C-alpha positions as CSV (number, residue, x, y, z in Angstrom):
1,X,-30.1,-67.2,45.7
2,X,-26.4,-66.0,45.7
3,X,-25.7,-62.5,44.6
4,X,-23.9,-61.9,41.3
5,X,-20.8,-60.7,43.2
6,X,-20.7,-64.0,45.1
7,X,-19.7,-65.8,42.0
8,X,-16.0,-66.7,41.5
9,X,-14.0,-63.8,39.9
10,X,-13.1,-66.1,36.9
11,X,-16.8,-66.5,36.1
12,X,-17.4,-62.8,36.4
13,X,-14.5,-62.1,34.0
14,X,-16.0,-64.7,31.6
15,X,-19.3,-62.8,31.7
16,X,-17.7,-59.5,31.1
17,X,-15.8,-60.9,28.1
18,X,-19.1,-61.8,26.5
19,X,-20.2,-58.1,26.6
20,X,-19.4,-55.4,24.1
21,X,-18.1,-52.0,25.2
22,X,-21.6,-50.4,25.2
23,X,-22.8,-53.0,27.7
24,X,-19.8,-52.9,29.9
25,X,-20.2,-49.2,30.7
26,X,-23.6,-49.4,32.4
27,X,-22.5,-52.6,34.2
28,X,-19.5,-50.7,35.6
29,X,-21.8,-47.9,37.0
30,X,-24.0,-50.4,38.9
31,X,-21.9,-50.6,42.0
32,X,-18.3,-50.5,43.2
33,X,-17.9,-54.2,43.2
34,X,-18.9,-54.6,39.6
35,X,-16.9,-51.5,38.7
36,X,-13.8,-53.3,39.9
37,X,-14.6,-56.3,37.8
38,X,-15.4,-54.4,34.6
39,X,-12.7,-51.8,34.6
40,X,-9.7,-54.0,33.6
41,X,-11.6,-55.0,30.4
42,X,-13.3,-51.6,29.7
43,X,-10.0,-49.7,29.9
44,X,-7.6,-52.3,28.4
45,X,-7.9,-50.6,25.0
46,X,-8.7,-46.9,24.8
47,X,-8.7,-44.0,22.4
48,X,-7.7,-40.4,23.2
49,X,-8.8,-37.7,20.8
50,X,-6.4,-34.7,20.5
51,X,-8.6,-32.5,18.4
52,X,-9.3,-29.0,19.8
53,X,-13.1,-29.4,19.4
54,X,-13.2,-32.1,22.1
55,X,-10.6,-31.1,24.6
56,X,-12.7,-29.4,27.2
57,X,-15.7,-31.7,27.0
58,X,-14.1,-35.1,26.5
59,X,-10.3,-35.5,26.3
60,X,-9.2,-33.3,29.3
61,X,-11.7,-34.9,31.8
62,X,-10.8,-38.4,30.5
63,X,-7.0,-37.9,30.8
64,X,-7.5,-36.5,34.3
65,X,-9.3,-39.7,35.3
66,X,-6.5,-41.8,33.8
67,X,-3.8,-39.8,35.5
68,X,-5.7,-39.4,38.8
69,X,-5.6,-35.6,38.8
70,X,-6.8,-34.2,42.2
71,X,-10.2,-32.4,42.2
72,X,-10.4,-28.7,42.9
73,X,-10.2,-29.3,46.6
74,X,-6.9,-31.2,46.1
75,X,-8.4,-34.6,46.9
76,X,-8.0,-37.7,44.7
77,X,-11.5,-39.2,44.9
78,X,-10.7,-42.7,43.7
79,X,-7.7,-44.8,44.9
80,X,-7.9,-47.1,41.9
81,X,-5.6,-46.1,39.0
82,X,-7.4,-46.6,35.7
83,X,-4.2,-46.1,33.8
84,X,-2.7,-49.4,35.0
85,X,-5.4,-51.3,33.0
86,X,-4.5,-49.8,29.7
87,X,-2.7,-52.2,27.3
88,X,-3.4,-50.5,24.0
89,X,-3.7,-46.7,23.3
90,X,-4.9,-45.1,20.1
91,X,-4.3,-41.4,19.8
92,X,-6.2,-39.7,17.0
93,X,-7.1,-36.2,15.9
94,X,-10.7,-36.3,14.8
95,X,-13.0,-33.2,14.9
96,X,-16.3,-33.4,16.7
97,X,-19.5,-33.0,14.7
98,X,-21.0,-30.8,17.5
99,X,-18.0,-29.2,19.2
100,X,-16.4,-25.8,18.2
101,X,-12.8,-25.6,17.0
102,X,-12.1,-22.6,19.2
103,X,-10.3,-23.9,22.3
104,X,-8.8,-21.1,24.4
105,X,-5.0,-20.8,25.0
106,X,-5.7,-21.7,28.6
107,X,-7.4,-24.9,27.6
108,X,-4.5,-25.7,25.2
109,X,-2.0,-25.3,28.0
110,X,-4.0,-27.4,30.3
111,X,-4.3,-30.1,27.7
112,X,-0.6,-30.3,27.2
113,X,-0.1,-30.8,31.0
114,X,-3.0,-33.3,31.4
115,X,-2.2,-35.4,28.3
116,X,1.5,-35.7,29.0
117,X,0.7,-36.7,32.6
118,X,-1.9,-39.3,31.5
119,X,0.5,-40.7,28.9
120,X,3.3,-41.0,31.5
121,X,1.0,-43.0,33.8
122,X,0.3,-45.8,31.4
123,X,2.9,-48.1,33.0
124,X,1.4,-51.3,31.4
125,X,0.9,-49.9,27.9
126,X,2.1,-52.4,25.3
127,X,0.8,-51.0,22.0
128,X,0.7,-47.3,21.0
129,X,-1.1,-46.2,17.8
130,X,-0.7,-42.6,16.8
131,X,-2.9,-41.3,13.9
132,X,-1.5,-37.8,13.4
133,X,-3.0,-34.9,11.5
134,X,-1.6,-31.6,10.3
135,X,-3.6,-29.9,13.1
136,X,-1.8,-31.4,16.1
137,X,0.4,-29.0,18.1
138,X,4.1,-29.1,17.4
139,X,5.1,-30.0,21.0
140,X,3.7,-33.5,20.4
141,X,6.3,-34.3,17.8
142,X,9.0,-34.6,20.4
143,X,7.2,-35.1,23.7
144,X,5.0,-38.0,22.7
145,X,7.9,-40.2,21.5
146,X,10.0,-39.2,24.5
147,X,7.3,-40.1,27.0
148,X,6.3,-43.4,25.5
149,X,10.0,-44.5,25.1
150,X,10.1,-44.5,29.0
151,X,7.1,-46.7,29.4
152,X,8.5,-50.1,30.6
153,X,6.1,-52.4,28.8
154,X,5.8,-50.7,25.5
155,X,6.6,-53.1,22.6
156,X,4.6,-51.9,19.6
157,X,4.7,-48.4,18.1
158,X,2.5,-47.4,15.1
159,X,2.6,-44.0,13.4
160,X,0.3,-43.0,10.5
161,X,-1.5,-39.9,9.1
162,X,-0.7,-36.5,7.9
163,X,1.8,-34.1,9.3
164,X,2.6,-30.4,9.2
165,X,2.9,-30.5,5.4
166,X,2.3,-26.8,4.9
167,X,4.9,-25.7,7.5
168,X,8.0,-24.0,6.2
169,X,10.2,-25.9,8.6
170,X,8.2,-28.8,10.0
171,X,9.6,-30.3,13.2
172,X,11.0,-33.8,13.3
173,X,9.1,-36.6,14.9
174,X,11.6,-37.8,17.5
175,X,11.4,-41.5,16.7
176,X,15.1,-41.7,17.8
177,X,13.9,-41.7,21.4
178,X,12.4,-45.1,21.0
179,X,14.0,-48.1,22.6
180,X,13.2,-51.8,23.3
181,X,10.5,-52.2,20.7
182,X,9.5,-55.4,19.1
183,X,7.3,-53.8,16.4
184,X,7.7,-50.5,14.6
185,X,5.3,-49.4,11.9
186,X,5.5,-46.1,10.0
187,X,2.9,-45.2,7.4
188,X,4.0,-42.1,5.5
189,X,2.4,-43.0,2.2
190,X,0.4,-39.7,2.0
191,X,3.5,-37.6,2.5
192,X,5.7,-36.2,-0.3
193,X,9.1,-37.7,-0.3
194,X,10.7,-34.4,0.8
195,X,8.4,-34.0,3.8
196,X,8.9,-37.6,4.9
197,X,12.7,-37.1,4.6
198,X,12.5,-33.9,6.7
199,X,10.2,-35.0,9.5
200,X,10.7,-38.8,9.8
201,X,13.5,-40.4,7.9
202,X,16.5,-39.3,10.0
203,X,14.9,-40.1,13.4
204,X,13.6,-43.4,12.0
205,X,17.0,-44.5,10.7
206,X,18.5,-43.6,14.1
207,X,15.7,-45.5,15.9
208,X,16.6,-48.7,14.0
209,X,20.2,-48.3,15.1
210,X,18.9,-48.0,18.7
211,X,16.6,-51.0,18.6
212,X,18.7,-54.0,17.5
213,X,16.2,-56.5,18.9
214,X,13.3,-55.2,16.7
215,X,11.3,-58.2,15.4
216,X,8.8,-56.5,13.0
217,X,9.2,-53.5,10.8
218,X,6.5,-51.9,8.5
219,X,7.4,-49.0,6.3
220,X,5.0,-47.4,3.8
221,X,6.6,-44.4,2.1
222,X,8.0,-43.0,-1.2
223,X,11.7,-43.4,-0.2
224,X,14.6,-45.7,-0.9
225,X,15.2,-48.9,1.1
226,X,18.8,-47.9,1.8
227,X,17.9,-44.5,3.3
228,X,15.7,-46.2,5.9
229,X,18.8,-48.1,7.2
230,X,21.3,-45.4,6.6
231,X,22.3,-44.9,10.2
232,X,23.1,-48.6,10.6
233,X,25.0,-48.8,7.3
234,X,27.1,-45.7,8.1
235,X,27.8,-46.7,11.7
236,X,30.9,-48.8,12.2
237,X,30.3,-51.7,14.6
238,X,26.5,-51.3,14.6
239,X,24.6,-54.3,16.0
240,X,23.2,-56.6,13.4
241,X,19.4,-56.3,13.1
242,X,17.2,-59.2,14.2
243,X,14.2,-58.4,12.1
244,X,12.0,-61.4,11.4
245,X,9.0,-59.7,9.7
246,X,9.5,-56.9,7.1
247,X,6.6,-55.1,5.3
248,X,7.5,-52.4,2.8
249,X,5.4,-50.5,0.4
250,X,6.5,-48.1,-2.5
251,X,10.1,-48.2,-1.4
252,X,12.8,-48.2,-4.1
253,X,14.5,-51.5,-3.4
254,X,18.1,-51.1,-4.4
255,X,20.1,-52.6,-1.6
256,X,23.8,-52.5,-0.9
257,X,25.7,-55.7,-0.1
258,X,26.5,-54.3,3.4
259,X,22.8,-54.8,4.2
260,X,23.0,-58.6,3.9
261,X,23.8,-59.4,7.5
262,X,20.7,-57.4,8.6
263,X,18.4,-59.5,6.4
264,X,19.4,-63.0,7.3
265,X,16.9,-63.4,10.2
266,X,13.9,-62.7,8.0
267,X,11.2,-65.3,8.0
268,X,8.3,-63.2,6.7
269,X,8.4,-60.6,3.9
270,X,5.7,-58.5,2.3
271,X,6.6,-56.2,-0.7
272,X,4.0,-53.9,-2.2
273,X,5.2,-52.0,-5.2
274,X,3.3,-49.5,-7.3
275,X,3.7,-49.3,-11.1
276,X,6.3,-46.6,-10.6
277,X,8.3,-48.4,-8.0
278,X,11.6,-50.1,-8.9
279,X,12.4,-53.3,-7.0
280,X,16.0,-53.0,-8.1
281,X,18.4,-55.7,-7.0
282,X,16.5,-56.7,-3.9
283,X,15.7,-60.3,-4.9
284,X,19.3,-60.9,-6.0
285,X,20.5,-59.7,-2.6
286,X,18.2,-62.0,-0.7
287,X,19.4,-64.9,-2.9
288,X,23.0,-64.0,-2.2
289,X,22.2,-63.9,1.6
290,X,20.4,-67.3,1.3
291,X,17.4,-65.8,3.1
292,X,14.9,-68.7,3.4
293,X,11.4,-67.3,4.2
294,X,8.3,-69.0,5.6
295,X,6.0,-66.2,4.4
296,X,6.5,-64.3,1.1
297,X,3.8,-61.8,-0.2
298,X,4.5,-59.8,-3.3
299,X,2.0,-57.2,-4.6
300,X,3.3,-55.9,-7.9
301,X,5.2,-57.0,-10.9
302,X,6.8,-60.4,-10.9
303,X,10.1,-60.7,-12.6
304,X,12.7,-63.5,-13.3
305,X,14.9,-62.4,-10.4
306,X,12.1,-63.0,-8.0
307,X,11.3,-66.5,-9.4
308,X,15.1,-67.3,-9.3
309,X,15.2,-66.3,-5.7
310,X,12.2,-68.4,-4.8
311,X,13.6,-71.3,-6.7
312,X,16.9,-71.3,-4.8
313,X,15.6,-70.3,-1.3
314,X,12.4,-72.1,-0.7
315,X,13.2,-74.7,2.0
316,X,10.9,-73.1,4.6
317,X,8.2,-71.5,2.4
318,X,4.7,-72.1,3.8
319,X,2.8,-69.0,2.5
320,X,3.2,-67.5,-1.0
321,X,1.2,-64.6,-2.4
322,X,1.8,-63.3,-5.9
323,X,-0.7,-60.6,-6.7
324,X,-0.7,-58.2,-9.6
325,X,1.5,-60.4,-11.7
326,X,2.4,-59.1,-14.2
327,X,1.2,-55.5,-14.8
328,X,4.1,-53.9,-16.7
329,X,5.0,-56.8,-18.9
330,X,3.6,-57.7,-22.3
331,X,1.3,-60.7,-22.6
332,X,4.2,-62.7,-24.0
333,X,6.5,-61.9,-21.2
334,X,3.8,-62.5,-18.6
335,X,3.0,-65.9,-20.0
336,X,6.6,-66.9,-20.2
337,X,7.1,-66.1,-16.5
338,X,3.9,-68.0,-15.6
339,X,5.1,-71.1,-17.4
340,X,8.5,-70.8,-15.6
341,X,6.7,-70.6,-12.2
342,X,4.3,-73.5,-12.7
343,X,6.6,-75.6,-14.7
344,X,9.9,-75.3,-12.9
345,X,9.5,-73.4,-9.6
346,X,6.3,-74.4,-7.8
347,X,7.0,-78.1,-7.5
348,X,10.2,-77.5,-5.5
349,X,8.2,-76.4,-2.4
350,X,4.7,-77.5,-3.2
351,X,4.6,-80.0,-0.4
352,X,5.5,-77.4,2.3
353,X,2.9,-74.8,1.2
354,X,0.0,-74.2,3.5
355,X,-1.3,-71.0,1.7
356,X,-1.0,-70.1,-2.0
357,X,-2.5,-67.0,-3.6
358,X,-2.0,-66.3,-7.3
359,X,-3.9,-63.2,-8.3
360,X,-2.8,-61.7,-11.6
361,X,-4.0,-58.4,-12.8
362,X,-4.8,-59.7,-16.3
363,X,-5.8,-62.8,-18.1
364,X,-3.1,-65.2,-19.2
365,X,-1.2,-68.3,-18.1
366,X,-1.0,-67.0,-14.5
367,X,-4.7,-67.8,-14.3
368,X,-6.1,-71.2,-13.5
369,X,-6.5,-73.4,-16.5
370,X,-5.8,-76.8,-18.0
371,X,-2.1,-75.9,-18.2
372,X,-1.6,-75.7,-14.5
373,X,-4.7,-76.9,-12.5
374,X,-3.7,-80.6,-12.4
375,X,-0.2,-80.0,-11.2
376,X,-1.3,-77.3,-8.7
377,X,-3.8,-79.6,-7.0
378,X,-1.8,-82.8,-7.2
379,X,1.5,-81.3,-5.9
380,X,0.2,-78.8,-3.3
381,X,-1.4,-81.6,-1.2
382,X,-1.0,-79.8,2.1
383,X,-2.7,-76.6,1.2
384,X,-5.1,-75.1,3.7
385,X,-5.9,-71.9,1.7
386,X,-5.9,-71.4,-2.1
387,X,-6.7,-68.2,-4.1
388,X,-6.7,-68.3,-7.9
389,X,-8.3,-66.5,-10.9
390,X,-10.1,-67.8,-13.9
391,X,-8.9,-67.2,-17.5
392,X,-12.1,-65.9,-19.1
393,X,-15.7,-67.3,-19.3
394,X,-15.1,-69.9,-21.9
395,X,-15.6,-73.4,-20.4
396,X,-15.9,-71.9,-16.9
397,X,-18.7,-74.2,-15.9
398,X,-16.7,-77.4,-16.6
399,X,-13.6,-75.8,-15.1
400,X,-15.4,-74.9,-11.8
401,X,-16.8,-78.5,-11.7
402,X,-13.3,-79.9,-12.1
403,X,-11.8,-77.5,-9.6
404,X,-14.4,-78.3,-7.0
405,X,-13.7,-82.0,-7.3
406,X,-9.9,-81.4,-7.0
407,X,-10.3,-79.0,-4.1
408,X,-12.4,-81.5,-2.1
409,X,-9.7,-84.1,-2.7
410,X,-7.2,-82.0,-0.7
411,X,-7.7,-83.2,2.9
412,X,-6.5,-79.9,4.6
413,X,-8.0,-77.3,2.3
414,X,-10.5,-75.2,4.1
415,X,-10.7,-72.0,2.0
416,X,-10.8,-71.7,-1.8
417,X,-11.1,-68.1,-3.2
418,X,-12.1,-67.9,-6.9
419,X,-11.3,-64.5,-8.5
420,X,-11.2,-62.8,-11.8
421,X,-8.5,-61.1,-13.9
422,X,-9.0,-58.2,-16.3
423,X,-8.9,-58.7,-20.0
424,X,-5.5,-58.1,-21.6
425,X,-6.9,-55.4,-23.8
426,X,-7.2,-53.3,-20.6
427,X,-3.6,-53.7,-19.6
428,X,-2.4,-50.5,-18.0
429,X,-5.9,-49.0,-17.5
430,X,-6.9,-48.9,-13.8
431,X,-10.5,-47.9,-14.5
432,X,-12.9,-47.7,-17.3
433,X,-16.4,-48.9,-18.2
434,X,-15.2,-51.8,-20.3
435,X,-12.9,-53.1,-17.7
436,X,-15.5,-52.9,-14.9
437,X,-18.2,-54.5,-17.0
438,X,-15.9,-57.4,-17.9
439,X,-15.0,-58.1,-14.3
440,X,-18.7,-57.9,-13.2
441,X,-19.6,-60.3,-16.1
442,X,-16.9,-62.8,-14.9
443,X,-18.1,-62.6,-11.3
444,X,-21.7,-63.4,-12.4
445,X,-20.4,-66.3,-14.4
446,X,-18.6,-67.8,-11.5
447,X,-21.5,-67.2,-9.2
448,X,-24.0,-68.8,-11.5
449,X,-21.8,-71.8,-12.1
450,X,-21.5,-72.4,-8.3
451,X,-25.2,-72.0,-7.8
452,X,-26.0,-74.6,-10.5
453,X,-23.3,-77.0,-9.5
454,X,-24.4,-80.1,-7.5
455,X,-21.8,-81.5,-5.0
456,X,-21.5,-85.2,-4.2
457,X,-22.6,-86.8,-1.0
458,X,-18.9,-87.1,0.1
459,X,-18.4,-83.4,-0.4
460,X,-21.2,-82.4,2.0
461,X,-19.9,-81.3,5.4
462,X,-16.3,-81.4,4.2
463,X,-15.5,-78.1,5.9
464,X,-14.4,-76.4,2.6
465,X,-15.6,-72.8,2.1
466,X,-15.6,-71.3,-1.4
467,X,-15.3,-67.5,-1.7
468,X,-16.0,-65.3,-4.7
469,X,-16.5,-61.5,-4.7
470,X,-19.3,-60.7,-2.2
471,X,-20.4,-64.3,-1.6
472,X,-19.3,-67.6,-0.1
473,X,-20.5,-71.1,-0.4
474,X,-20.4,-74.6,1.1
475,X,-21.6,-77.9,0.0
476,X,-24.7,-78.9,2.0
477,X,-27.9,-80.8,2.0
478,X,-30.9,-78.5,1.7
479,X,-34.2,-78.9,3.5
480,X,-35.8,-80.6,0.5
481,X,-33.0,-83.2,0.5
482,X,-31.1,-81.9,-2.5
483,X,-27.4,-81.3,-2.6
484,X,-26.3,-77.8,-3.4
485,X,-23.6,-75.2,-2.8
486,X,-25.5,-73.0,-0.4
487,X,-24.9,-69.3,-1.0
488,X,-24.2,-66.7,1.8
489,X,-23.5,-63.0,1.4
490,X,-20.4,-61.5,3.0
491,X,-21.2,-58.7,5.5
């Protein structure tokens, strides 16, 4: 009988891929041969904890192994370099439940040397995720971006967390060192505007000037859109940005006309606006620039300028999400915008849509009903995913029956998400007993309607999944031969 290591390396790799991390570790310790097979998978994605409570027991020994630090006798015991296997690194600052937050100054000095050496050794690192906290040492603010900027394979940089908020003069995070990235994501949503401006905004703006080939940009912060791109807008002869995917949250979206050239490569846009965020002239600028998107996701208020933009620049649109429409408006204004969308806008790109999500915050004509259901299903014939809300409990059984028949008639539809919208009397109230009870009551009504609905023979095995709240359904034949929508609970 051949030994395990006699198998072709491709089969060994396939076996390792089927194992989770906890199973790979003991397999690696079995022998040198299996260790060599397992290590590229075990160390492809790693986490380093920078918290003081775990430095001596965990983080320093681990970083020494990555960077091949010699032992006390000056000998490197293993010729293999674990650092070459690392493709994704997550750096976090998470306290240990058992360790003590009392690392000595000697340990802190050793940690700086060991960590920077380990970080420098990750020559194949492609993705760097940094979850900061207000406890990290100030030297990391400059040294970490400088080191990772020199890694030849780095293409994605993610920054999130909390920073030295309480400091009188917090240091800047030197994002301006970064070069040659394809993805840059900055999450400063938990920072006050003044702190974000002092520690991140200037270096971030310079970084965008230095990375003209950036493809994906995520910004979550309480700042203005123009300030993010200030270095580019103020630099004469700056390279035009090539951003294809832009995700912004809580940014004030007043955009100068000089920004137009830097937006024209966009193919995917996600805008998340709180109730206090002003979208400004953003949609007008996109329309002026004739930016034709493939993916548009808007979480927040829908206004006429957005619908005008979609109506004029829709030639490539495949994915459209309109969620939260319309929170600030009155019922009359919201219904007017809904009628405009379903009556005059949607049909212009209905055939090209693959995914449509309409999730209003409140009841009204944005919800699914007789006024829009027929057109939505007949025109959007190429949909693969659809997410909608019902407009109250009245007639919901007949409505769901009709929707199921129409959904099964769409040959490509694989996912149908049925949701609920709050009653209009709760407009503006995020919480409250009445609001919660109403939503729970609506979810129970949808669930009961689906459980009591009998699919047709043709609908069984169609591949369509129906989702609502914590459950999902499919049309199937039960063991007793009856046809039902079988219920499963989401995990």
